[in-house]
MDAnalysis code that builds the backbone (N, CA, C; Angstrom):
import MDAnalysis as mda
import numpy as np

u = mda.Universe.empty(372, n_residues=124, atom_resindex=np.repeat(np.arange(124), 3), trajectory=True)
u.add_TopologyAttr("name", ["N", "CA", "C"] * 124)
u.add_TopologyAttr("resid", np.arange(1, 125))
u.add_TopologyAttr("resname", ["MET", "GLN", "GLY", "ILE", "LYS", "ILE", "TYR", "ARG", "ALA", "ALA", "ARG", "CYS", "LEU", "VAL", "LEU", "MET", "VAL", "LEU", "PHE", "PHE", "PHE", "ALA", "ILE", "ALA", "PRO", "ALA", "SER", "ARG", "ALA", "ALA", "ASP", "GLU", "GLY", "GLN", "ALA", "GLY", "ASN", "SER", "VAL", "GLN", "LEU", "MET", "GLU", "SER", "PHE", "ALA", "LYS", "GLN", "ALA", "THR", "LYS", "VAL", "GLU", "ASP", "ALA", "ASN", "VAL", "PHE", "SER", "ASP", "HIS", "LYS", "LYS", "HIS", "VAL", "ILE", "MET", "PHE", "LEU", "MET", "GLY", "VAL", "PRO", "LEU", "LEU", "ILE", "LEU", "ILE", "LEU", "ILE", "THR", "GLY", "ALA", "LEU", "GLY", "VAL", "ALA", "MET", "VAL", "VAL", "TYR", "GLY", "LYS", "GLN", "VAL", "PHE", "THR", "MET", "HIS", "MET", "ILE", "PHE", "ALA", "GLY", "LEU", "THR", "VAL", "THR", "LEU", "ALA", "LEU", "ALA", "HIS", "VAL", "VAL", "THR", "GLY", "LEU", "VAL", "TRP", "PHE", "TYR", "PRO", "PHE"])
u.atoms.positions = np.array([
    [-35.277, 21.199, 44.670],
    [-34.414, 20.510, 43.737],
    [-34.559, 21.070, 42.335],
    [-35.798, 21.334, 41.925],
    [-36.023, 21.869, 40.590],
    [-35.399, 23.252, 40.456],
    [-35.439, 24.023, 41.521],
    [-34.885, 25.374, 41.489],
    [-33.371, 25.347, 41.305],
    [-32.704, 24.379, 41.909],
    [-31.250, 24.266, 41.791],
    [-30.867, 23.868, 40.372],
    [-31.620, 22.957, 39.755],
    [-31.335, 22.541, 38.389],
    [-31.543, 23.687, 37.406],
    [-32.616, 24.453, 37.623],
    [-32.872, 25.594, 36.747],
    [-31.793, 26.645, 36.926],
    [-31.372, 26.872, 38.168],
    [-30.317, 27.849, 38.434],
    [-29.007, 27.440, 37.747],
    [-28.643, 26.164, 37.827],
    [-27.408, 25.689, 37.177],
    [-27.500, 25.805, 35.660],
    [-28.647, 25.483, 35.089],
    [-28.823, 25.587, 33.646],
    [-28.742, 27.040, 33.196],
    [-29.364, 27.937, 33.959],
    [-29.317, 29.359, 33.612],
    [-27.897, 29.890, 33.729],
    [-27.180, 29.464, 34.749],
    [-25.794, 29.906, 34.931],
    [-24.921, 29.415, 33.771],
    [-25.109, 28.181, 33.332],
    [-24.349, 27.665, 32.184],
    [-24.684, 28.438, 30.925],
    [-25.942, 28.775, 30.731],
    [-26.355, 29.539, 29.557],
    [-25.734, 30.927, 29.565],
    [-25.730, 31.576, 30.711],
    [-25.132, 32.912, 30.817],
    [-23.630, 32.839, 30.554],
    [-22.960, 31.841, 31.072],
    [-21.521, 31.693, 30.845],
    [-21.225, 31.437, 29.367],
    [-22.042, 30.633, 28.708],
    [-21.829, 30.372, 27.277],
    [-22.002, 31.641, 26.465],
    [-23.005, 32.448, 26.802],
    [-23.217, 33.705, 26.080],
    [-22.048, 34.649, 26.313],
    [-21.565, 34.734, 27.539],
    [-20.419, 35.607, 27.834],
    [-19.170, 35.150, 27.081],
    [-18.911, 33.852, 27.061],
    [-17.752, 33.354, 26.317],
    [-17.888, 33.637, 24.827],
    [-19.106, 33.500, 24.304],
    [-19.317, 33.772, 22.878],
    [-18.984, 35.220, 22.551],
    [-19.475, 36.131, 23.354],
    [-19.216, 37.545, 23.074],
    [-17.773, 37.932, 23.360],
    [-17.094, 37.204, 24.223],
    [-15.700, 37.509, 24.518],
    [-14.770, 36.953, 23.435],
    [-15.101, 35.811, 22.865],
    [-14.221, 35.150, 21.903],
    [-14.512, 35.586, 20.472],
    [-15.758, 35.859, 20.134],
    [-16.125, 36.183, 18.755],
    [-15.379, 37.392, 18.191],
    [-15.239, 38.524, 18.905],
    [-14.497, 39.652, 18.314],
    [-13.030, 39.326, 18.063],
    [-12.423, 38.545, 18.939],
    [-11.013, 38.196, 18.753],
    [-10.836, 37.295, 17.535],
    [-11.714, 36.348, 17.346],
    [-11.586, 35.463, 16.190],
    [-11.906, 36.206, 14.898],
    [-12.850, 37.166, 14.943],
    [-13.172, 37.955, 13.765],
    [-11.980, 38.834, 13.373],
    [-11.293, 39.400, 14.341],
    [-10.118, 40.230, 14.054],
    [-8.993, 39.376, 13.472],
    [-8.860, 38.163, 13.962],
    [-7.813, 37.282, 13.430],
    [-8.124, 36.909, 11.990],
    [-9.405, 36.690, 11.674],
    [-9.793, 36.361, 10.299],
    [-9.529, 37.521, 9.362],
    [-9.796, 38.750, 9.802],
    [-9.561, 39.912, 8.949],
    [-8.072, 40.124, 8.701],
    [-7.246, 39.817, 9.681],
    [-5.798, 39.973, 9.515],
    [-5.218, 38.943, 8.560],
    [-5.829, 37.782, 8.505],
    [-5.327, 36.729, 7.641],
    [-5.886, 36.793, 6.237],
    [-6.853, 37.644, 5.981],
    [-7.454, 37.715, 4.649],
    [-6.428, 38.154, 3.615],
    [-5.539, 39.053, 3.973],
    [-4.505, 39.505, 3.049],
    [-3.447, 38.445, 2.815],
    [-3.223, 37.605, 3.791],
    [-2.199, 36.575, 3.683],
    [-2.708, 35.302, 3.014],
    [-4.011, 35.214, 2.757],
    [-4.564, 33.975, 2.218],
    [-4.040, 33.683, 0.818],
    [-3.836, 34.717, 0.003],
    [-3.319, 34.501, -1.350],
    [-1.891, 33.970, -1.276],
    [-1.087, 34.567, -0.418],
    [0.299, 34.097, -0.255],
    [0.322, 32.673, 0.292],
    [-0.593, 32.391, 1.196],
    [-0.652, 31.059, 1.779],
    [-1.014, 30.020, 0.715],
    [-1.993, 30.334, -0.129],
    [-2.388, 29.402, -1.190],
    [-1.262, 29.217, -2.208],
    [-0.529, 30.275, -2.515],
    [0.594, 30.158, -3.453],
    [1.681, 29.256, -2.880],
    [1.950, 29.384, -1.588],
    [2.972, 28.524, -0.984],
    [2.528, 27.065, -0.982],
    [1.231, 26.810, -0.737],
    [0.736, 25.438, -0.807],
    [0.838, 24.887, -2.224],
    [0.549, 25.718, -3.233],
    [0.634, 25.268, -4.622],
    [2.076, 24.927, -4.992],
    [3.027, 25.743, -4.549],
    [4.440, 25.457, -4.830],
    [4.869, 24.162, -4.157],
    [4.431, 23.980, -2.920],
    [4.799, 22.760, -2.196],
    [4.159, 21.536, -2.848],
    [2.944, 21.656, -3.340],
    [2.268, 20.526, -3.986],
    [2.998, 20.114, -5.259],
    [3.485, 21.067, -6.039],
    [4.222, 20.713, -7.250],
    [5.545, 20.046, -6.900],
    [6.182, 20.471, -5.821],
    [7.424, 19.815, -5.406],
    [7.159, 18.372, -4.992],
    [6.067, 18.143, -4.273],
    [5.738, 16.791, -3.834],
    [5.390, 15.920, -5.035],
    [4.643, 16.465, -6.013],
    [4.297, 15.693, -7.194],
    [5.543, 15.323, -7.994],
    [6.490, 16.251, -8.107],
    [7.722, 15.960, -8.827],
    [8.539, 14.886, -8.117],
    [8.486, 14.870, -6.794],
    [9.258, 13.890, -6.041],
    [8.658, 12.492, -6.148],
    [7.341, 12.390, -6.346],
    [6.674, 11.096, -6.359],
    [6.543, 10.480, -7.753],
    [6.997, 11.152, -8.770],
    [6.827, 10.656, -10.134],
    [7.915, 9.626, -10.436],
    [7.462, 8.430, -10.877],
    [8.392, 7.397, -11.314],
    [8.652, 7.580, -12.798],
    [9.838, 7.229, -13.223],
    [10.116, 7.233, -14.654],
    [9.440, 6.015, -15.283],
    [9.246, 6.076, -16.595],
    [8.612, 4.945, -17.278],
    [9.456, 3.682, -17.157],
    [10.777, 3.843, -17.181],
    [11.659, 2.671, -17.048],
    [11.450, 2.000, -15.693],
    [11.352, 2.801, -14.629],
    [11.166, 2.230, -13.296],
    [9.797, 1.542, -13.200],
    [8.775, 2.125, -13.836],
    [7.452, 1.494, -13.839],
    [7.489, 0.154, -14.571],
    [8.210, 0.110, -15.696],
    [8.320, -1.154, -16.439],
    [9.060, -2.210, -15.623],
    [10.092, -1.795, -14.919],
    [10.843, -2.738, -14.079],
    [9.947, -3.289, -12.970],
    [9.151, -2.420, -12.346],
    [8.259, -2.879, -11.274],
    [7.221, -3.851, -11.832],
    [6.675, -3.531, -13.005],
    [5.695, -4.432, -13.618],
    [6.333, -5.776, -13.965],
    [7.571, -5.757, -14.434],
    [8.279, -7.002, -14.740],
    [8.509, -7.811, -13.471],
    [8.903, -7.116, -12.389],
    [9.156, -7.816, -11.131],
    [7.868, -8.373, -10.529],
    [6.731, -7.809, -10.877],
    [5.455, -8.391, -10.463],
    [5.045, -9.528, -11.401],
    [5.432, -9.447, -12.665],
    [5.036, -10.441, -13.651],
    [5.767, -11.756, -13.511],
    [7.028, -11.723, -13.106],
    [7.810, -12.963, -12.966],
    [7.202, -13.878, -11.898],
    [6.940, -13.389, -10.675],
    [6.291, -14.289, -9.703],
    [4.887, -14.709, -10.133],
    [4.199, -13.829, -10.873],
    [2.870, -14.189, -11.362],
    [2.956, -15.375, -12.321],
    [3.916, -15.335, -13.214],
    [4.099, -16.449, -14.148],
    [4.462, -17.740, -13.408],
    [5.316, -17.629, -12.414],
    [5.707, -18.801, -11.624],
    [4.498, -19.371, -10.879],
    [3.680, -18.487, -10.291],
    [2.483, -18.962, -9.584],
    [1.487, -19.630, -10.532],
    [1.362, -19.103, -11.748],
    [0.469, -19.731, -12.735],
    [0.961, -21.127, -13.083],
    [2.272, -21.272, -13.282],
    [2.823, -22.586, -13.608],
    [2.641, -23.576, -12.462],
    [2.856, -23.132, -11.228],
    [2.679, -24.018, -10.070],
    [1.216, -24.434, -9.940],
    [0.296, -23.471, -10.106],
    [-1.129, -23.785, -10.010],
    [-1.532, -24.785, -11.089],
    [-1.054, -24.581, -12.301],
    [-1.349, -25.522, -13.385],
    [-0.773, -26.891, -13.122],
    [0.461, -26.948, -12.623],
    [1.092, -28.242, -12.330],
    [0.329, -28.986, -11.242],
    [-0.136, -28.266, -10.224],
    [-0.917, -28.921, -9.173],
    [-2.256, -29.420, -9.710],
    [-2.853, -28.645, -10.615],
    [-4.103, -29.094, -11.232],
    [-3.900, -30.335, -12.063],
    [-2.828, -30.392, -12.828],
    [-2.516, -31.582, -13.627],
    [-2.232, -32.763, -12.711],
    [-1.514, -32.516, -11.607],
    [-1.209, -33.603, -10.666],
    [-2.483, -34.186, -10.069],
    [-3.474, -33.343, -9.837],
    [-4.741, -33.848, -9.300],
    [-5.511, -34.652, -10.342],
    [-5.599, -34.114, -11.566],
    [-6.455, -34.744, -12.576],
    [-5.800, -35.982, -13.184],
    [-4.560, -35.853, -13.601],
    [-3.908, -36.939, -14.324],
    [-3.392, -38.015, -13.379],
    [-2.730, -37.604, -12.307],
    [-2.068, -38.573, -11.441],
    [-2.856, -38.894, -10.174],
    [-3.984, -38.215, -9.943],
    [-4.818, -38.535, -8.789],
    [-4.212, -38.131, -7.450],
    [-3.342, -37.179, -7.429],
    [-2.719, -36.736, -6.170],
    [-3.725, -35.919, -5.361],
    [-3.593, -35.950, -4.057],
    [-4.466, -35.193, -3.161],
    [-3.813, -33.852, -2.807],
    [-3.804, -32.936, -3.763],
    [-3.173, -31.629, -3.560],
    [-4.173, -30.490, -3.801],
    [-5.460, -30.756, -3.541],
    [-6.485, -29.754, -3.806],
    [-6.280, -28.493, -2.960],
    [-5.939, -28.666, -1.689],
    [-5.746, -27.508, -0.802],
    [-4.596, -26.635, -1.296],
    [-3.484, -27.276, -1.652],
    [-2.344, -26.506, -2.169],
    [-2.699, -25.821, -3.491],
    [-3.458, -26.527, -4.331],
    [-3.877, -25.961, -5.607],
    [-4.729, -24.707, -5.373],
    [-5.640, -24.744, -4.414],
    [-6.496, -23.597, -4.133],
    [-5.715, -22.446, -3.504],
    [-4.737, -22.758, -2.669],
    [-3.907, -21.706, -2.074],
    [-3.119, -20.985, -3.160],
    [-2.474, -21.753, -4.030],
    [-1.710, -21.129, -5.106],
    [-2.618, -20.407, -6.108],
    [-3.817, -20.910, -6.321],
    [-4.757, -20.222, -7.202],
    [-5.170, -18.883, -6.603],
    [-5.397, -18.856, -5.299],
    [-5.734, -17.592, -4.630],
    [-4.608, -16.587, -4.709],
    [-3.375, -17.056, -4.493],
    [-2.215, -16.165, -4.607],
    [-2.059, -15.651, -6.034],
    [-2.303, -16.526, -7.005],
    [-2.186, -16.141, -8.408],
    [-3.208, -15.069, -8.761],
    [-4.444, -15.262, -8.343],
    [-5.493, -14.282, -8.654],
    [-5.206, -12.952, -7.964],
    [-4.740, -12.998, -6.728],
    [-4.426, -11.765, -6.002],
    [-3.316, -10.988, -6.696],
    [-2.241, -11.675, -7.052],
    [-1.136, -10.992, -7.725],
    [-1.548, -10.527, -9.117],
    [-2.395, -11.294, -9.794],
    [-2.871, -10.877, -11.120],
    [-3.711, -9.606, -11.015],
    [-4.563, -9.513, -10.010],
    [-5.364, -8.300, -9.834],
    [-4.480, -7.097, -9.514],
    [-3.481, -7.286, -8.657],
    [-2.563, -6.187, -8.349],
    [-1.805, -5.756, -9.600],
    [-1.413, -6.721, -10.410],
    [-0.685, -6.438, -11.651],
    [-1.569, -5.654, -12.625],
    [-2.822, -6.048, -12.749],
    [-3.755, -5.364, -13.659],
    [-4.037, -3.945, -13.184],
    [-4.309, -3.789, -11.901],
    [-4.611, -2.452, -11.375],
    [-3.411, -1.529, -11.539],
    [-2.231, -2.011, -11.229],
    [-1.030, -1.201, -11.401],
    [-0.830, -0.823, -12.858],
    [-1.017, -1.769, -13.748],
    [-0.868, -1.476, -15.171],
    [-1.887, -0.468, -15.662],
    [-3.132, -0.574, -15.211],
    [-4.150, 0.386, -15.631],
    [-3.877, 1.783, -15.081],
    [-3.448, 1.852, -13.838],
    [-3.190, 3.163, -13.241],
    [-2.002, 3.840, -13.910],
    [-0.958, 3.084, -14.189],
    [0.253, 3.700, -14.739],
    [0.206, 3.850, -16.250],
    [-0.386, 2.900, -16.988],
    [-0.220, 2.878, -18.434],
    [-1.528, 2.980, -19.222],
    [-2.658, 3.246, -18.601],
    [-3.929, 3.224, -19.340],
    [-3.977, 4.216, -20.504],
    [-3.612, 5.494, -20.307],
    [-3.706, 6.386, -21.473],
    [-2.595, 6.177, -22.485],
    [-1.664, 5.299, -22.204],
    [-0.507, 4.990, -23.048],
    [0.268, 6.228, -23.210],
])
């Protein structure tokens, strides 16, 4: 049994060495052929990257509109959260769960609004 296991391991090792020597020269030749094309390849990637960056750029007006469209629901959520808080404290209503839900939504939208504003407008 030990002899069969050693024979199989040796056969696998010999096959791996043969594949290495058979594949290595072909891959080395392919690398040498592409060395001249690497500069052209990098230039084409650079051109494509500038095209993609130009396509993804928002105008300042569009950024302001998006920030405004995020700010309006944020203001509404703040007013609702405040009204629910007043209803609990002044009028004794049992709306704590709704108050906490709206507070969570308000904080989430406020964080998204702040992050968007910092990413787009931080350097002014």
